C-alpha positions, 0 to 999 in steps of 0.5 A, spaced: 466 487 637 473 490 639 475 497 637 481 500 638 481 508 638 487 513 639 487 517 646 488 524 645 493 527 650 488 530 655 491 533 661 487 533 668 489 540 668 484 541 662 478 538 665 473 542 668 466 542 672 464 549 669 467 552 662 464 558 660 462 560 653 461 567 651 455 568 646 453 575 645 448 578 640 449 585 636 445 589 642 448 588 649 441 587 652 441 581 649 447 578 651 447 571 654 452 566 657 453 559 655 456 554 659 458 547 660 457 543 666 462 537 667 460 532 673 466 528 672 465 520 674 459 520 679 461 513 681 467 516 685 463 522 688 463 522 695 456 523 698 452 520 692 447 515 695 444 509 691 437 508 693 432 503 691 428 505 686 433 511 684 432 513 677 438 516 672 434 523 673 434 522 681 442 520 680 443 526 676 439 531 680 443 529 686 450 529 683 449 536 681 446 538 688 452 536 691 457 539 686 453 546 685 450 547 692 455 552 694 457 555 687 456 562 685 455 564 678 458 571 679 464 571 675 466 564 675 470 562 669 472 555 671 472 550 676 477 544 676 475 537 676 478 534 682 483 528 680 478 523 684 473 524 679 476 524 672 473 519 667 480 520 663 482 513 660 489 511 659 491 508 652 491 501 655 484 501 658 481 504 651 480 497 648 478 493 654 472 498 655 466 500 651 464 507 650 456 509 650 454 516 649 447 518 650 444 525 648 438 528 651 436 534 647 432 540 651 432 544 645 432 541 638 438 544 634 442 540 629 448 543 631 448 540 638 449 533 636 456 534 634 457 539 640 455 534 645 458 528 643 465 532 642 464 534 649 463 527 652 469 524 648 473 530 651 471 528 658 474 521 656 480 523 652 477 518 647 476 520 639 470 515 638 464 512 641 462 505 640 455 507 641 451 514 640 444 514 642 439 519 641 433 520 646 428 522 641 425 529 643 418 529 646 413 532 640 418 533 635 416 533 628 419 527 624 422 532 619 426 535 624 428 528 627 431 526 620 435 532 620 438 530 627 439 523 624 443 526 618 447 530 623 449 523 627 450 519 621 456 525 619 459 523 626 459 515 623 462 518 617 468 522 620 469 516 625 467 519 632 461 514 633 462 507 631 454 505 631 448 509 632 442 508 636 435 511 638 430 511 644 423 513 646 421 513 638 414 511 636 414 504 632 412 507 625 416 513 626 422 508 628 421 504 621 420 510 617 427 513 620 430 506 619 428 506 611 430 513 611 437 512 614 443 511 610 447 509 617 441 504 620 440 504 627 443 498 631 440 499 637 433 502 639 431 503 647 424 503 649 422 505 656 418 499 660 415 505 664 411 507 659 410 501 655 409 495 659 409 490 654 414 490 648 410 491 642 410 484 637 411 489 631 417 492 634 420 485 636 419 482 629 422 488 626 428 489 630 429 481 629 428 481 621 433 487 621 438 485 626 437 491 631 438 490 638 432 491 642 433 494 649 429 497 655 431 503 660 428 507 665 431 514 662 426 520 662 426 523 655 428 529 658 433 527 663 434 534 666 429 540 665 430 547 666 425 547 671 428 542 675 435 545 674 433 551 677 431 548 684 439 547 684 442 553 681 437 559 681 441 563 676 440 558 670 435 560 665 435 554 660 438 547 659 440 546 652 442 539 652 445 533 657 449 528 655 451 522 659 457 518 657 459 511 660 464 506 659 463 498 660 469 493 661 467 488 656 470 482 659 466 483 665 460 487 664 462 492 669 461 500 669 467 503 670 465 511 668 459 514 668 458 522 668 454 528 664 456 534 661 450 539 661 450 545 656 446 551 659 445 558 659 444 564 664 442 571 662 
């Protein structure tokens, strides 16, 4: 389905690798700093080698290592994205490209749903994602999952997402979520590393309900705090990681791929 979206007037000067957000409590000892890390279009990142068997987690790790290895957290306010890494779409490109955004939550927080999608769309200068996928957090209760899904549905209602998907959810939970949802998931992704054979029950259910069944190799938490600390020792926690990707519809070629990470430093 072709989808025409308006393009926001975003200049390259407004793009940044690290944008700092000050968050303070009533006591100065509890002050923390939240910040966003924008990788830009890693397909254009010099020094990033595509190795056989390289996973998305490896790709993200190597990208951050290249970009942050010489970055100090002390006193940093903002680092501009080099123009060659800008993923910004121009008006003529939008209708020919499909935007897919996938969210990986390290901390289950309903407010992160909109925040993450908005951040990804701002990178691209777009107002709507064609597909917004949630990686179902490991060990999350179903009631929490329902609240996250309702937050995703609101993004369809306000036209910042055209359709929704989910990955790495148990079959019975997926069926229950589908029954609960007002905006039904149109895509489900399963990881073949943890499921060598697609369950027949899932195949039947997706076929009967016109849901696209896809495989992937993303871990449920693509960037853990422990992994990030090996790159940036000043990090305390990763809250969420969102990946955006644009695909040329007529040729099936990925033109943009990048990440936005929301993290925290004490």
